[in-house]
Phi, psi and omega in degrees: 000145178299131183290338182265359183216150175278348181267134181270071184304324183295347179261355182278147172290156185305316183296325178290322176299317179295315178303316180297314180302316181290312188281332182253300186295305183297315179298318180297315179300314184290336177273307188278334179300305178297325177297317178295319179298320177298318177297316179295325177298315178297319178294318180295327177289335180267324184232114183298334180294343180271351181302314178297328178293314177302313182297317180295320180291325175299319175299319178302310182299320179295314180295319181293320179299317177298319180296313180299320179296321177296318178298314185288329186257340183240297189291305186296317178301320179290322177296321174301316179297318177300315180299312181297318178298319179294316181296324183262004180056042178253158175271159182232135177296158180301152178292146183298340180248034178096247179246167178299338179297330182295304178294328177296320177299319177297315180299318181293320177298318179294324176298316179298317178300317181291324176300318177299317180294319179295324175295322177295318177296318179299318179295324179291330183263000000 
């Protein structure tokens, strides 16, 4: 079991992992992200030193929303299809953007970009 979680994600089937990401991770970001931004806005209006934190977090929310949309509209639907094809032992036509490695590479690059931004926010705070 993962030491940072009580859930054994590595034992879950792919479709359940995607469902979890959509229902828990994506929903939480979309709910708590704007709430956090509002709090940062109030702090930035009160303390000028918080303005760069607010601006960086606003960039984060915009980047994350774009990232989530790519997952929801490109990556996850194809992963569901891959899972179903594997389960039913059917073949699947090639992905419209080459191989699954292409969108995964984009997602990983975006994760790296966001890590840099989060490190910048950490340094500011």
